LUMGUSE-662771 format. One record per residue (C-alpha): residue number from 1; z, x, y. Coordinates in nm, 3 decimals, decimal comma. Example, Ala and Ser with C-alpha at 12.3 -4.5 7.8 and 13.67 -1.06 7.14 Angstrom:
! residues 2
[atom 1; [0,780; 1,230; -0,450]];
[atom 2; [0,714; 1,367; -0,106]];
***
This chain:
! residues 83
[atom 1; [10,318; 8,377; 8,573]];
[atom 2; [10,148; 8,262; 8,833]];
[atom 3; [9,829; 8,468; 8,840]];
[atom 4; [9,802; 8,405; 8,456]];
[atom 5; [9,804; 8,024; 8,536]];
[atom 6; [9,532; 8,096; 8,764]];
[atom 7; [9,730; 8,018; 9,088]];
[atom 8; [9,689; 8,337; 9,250]];
[atom 9; [9,756; 8,202; 9,633]];
[atom 10; [10,096; 8,069; 9,473]];
[atom 11; [10,196; 8,408; 9,345]];
[atom 12; [10,123; 8,654; 9,720]];
[atom 13; [10,378; 8,532; 9,812]];
[atom 14; [10,662; 8,605; 9,578]];
[atom 15; [10,462; 8,972; 9,522]];
[atom 16; [10,495; 9,017; 9,841]];
[atom 17; [10,869; 8,916; 9,834]];
[atom 18; [10,897; 9,118; 9,566]];
[atom 19; [10,782; 9,430; 9,690]];
[atom 20; [10,946; 9,372; 10,024]];
[atom 21; [11,270; 9,425; 9,843]];
[atom 22; [11,236; 9,643; 9,617]];
[atom 23; [11,073; 9,897; 9,868]];
[atom 24; [11,371; 9,805; 10,023]];
[atom 25; [11,633; 9,900; 9,764]];
[atom 26; [11,487; 10,216; 9,703]];
[atom 27; [11,386; 10,094; 9,366]];
[atom 28; [10,997; 10,254; 9,293]];
[atom 29; [10,880; 10,069; 8,924]];
[atom 30; [10,952; 9,765; 9,177]];
[atom 31; [10,740; 9,852; 9,364]];
[atom 32; [10,449; 9,927; 9,118]];
[atom 33; [10,533; 9,644; 8,919]];
[atom 34; [10,441; 9,392; 9,260]];
[atom 35; [10,149; 9,594; 9,399]];
[atom 36; [9,969; 9,605; 9,064]];
[atom 37; [10,020; 9,231; 8,944]];
[atom 38; [9,925; 9,172; 9,361]];
[atom 39; [9,581; 9,379; 9,347]];
[atom 40; [9,514; 9,138; 8,982]];
[atom 41; [9,607; 8,852; 9,203]];
[atom 42; [9,417; 8,964; 9,546]];
[atom 43; [9,144; 8,998; 9,312]];
[atom 44; [9,115; 8,685; 9,096]];
[atom 45; [9,048; 8,538; 9,563]];
[atom 46; [8,802; 8,756; 9,577]];
[atom 47; [8,960; 9,077; 9,815]];
[atom 48; [8,823; 9,332; 9,668]];
[atom 49; [8,944; 9,521; 9,965]];
[atom 50; [9,300; 9,482; 9,956]];
[atom 51; [9,317; 9,465; 9,587]];
[atom 52; [9,243; 9,831; 9,625]];
[atom 53; [9,453; 9,924; 9,889]];
[atom 54; [9,759; 9,724; 9,644]];
[atom 55; [9,635; 9,942; 9,379]];
[atom 56; [9,642; 10,292; 9,587]];
[atom 57; [10,019; 10,155; 9,664]];
[atom 58; [10,035; 10,138; 9,303]];
[atom 59; [9,931; 10,461; 9,227]];
[atom 60; [10,065; 10,703; 9,460]];
[atom 61; [10,468; 10,536; 9,383]];
[atom 62; [10,325; 10,607; 9,038]];
[atom 63; [10,301; 10,962; 9,096]];
[atom 64; [10,632; 11,003; 9,285]];
[atom 65; [10,842; 10,887; 9,035]];
[atom 66; [10,675; 11,095; 8,736]];
[atom 67; [10,596; 10,904; 8,528]];
[atom 68; [10,253; 10,921; 8,300]];
[atom 69; [10,261; 10,594; 8,172]];
[atom 70; [10,188; 10,390; 8,492]];
[atom 71; [10,009; 10,696; 8,701]];
[atom 72; [9,778; 10,613; 8,329]];
[atom 73; [9,733; 10,262; 8,419]];
[atom 74; [9,721; 10,290; 8,818]];
[atom 75; [9,433; 10,549; 8,666]];
[atom 76; [9,263; 10,309; 8,491]];
[atom 77; [9,260; 10,011; 8,741]];
[atom 78; [9,115; 10,188; 9,032]];
[atom 79; [8,876; 10,294; 8,751]];
[atom 80; [8,928; 10,681; 8,831]];
[atom 81; [9,055; 10,980; 8,724]];
[atom 82; [9,227; 11,196; 8,896]];
[atom 83; [9,277; 11,533; 8,954]];
***
């Protein structure tokens, strides 16, 4: 919500926390959600390299759980087509 309200700085703290919690729980889908939204927040702050790192993590996680919808979303966000 904070990203949509144009408050990406505020959202980053929560998204990093969400990622840590979901990683600790082994929740790969939760990690996907956190990294994809974190990438949006970072991009809106003019941090494209860190955003790209988060999107790459998102794509790798989507591949690990073999979720076609998440894989498609990750590839679309990255602007690439992976083999």
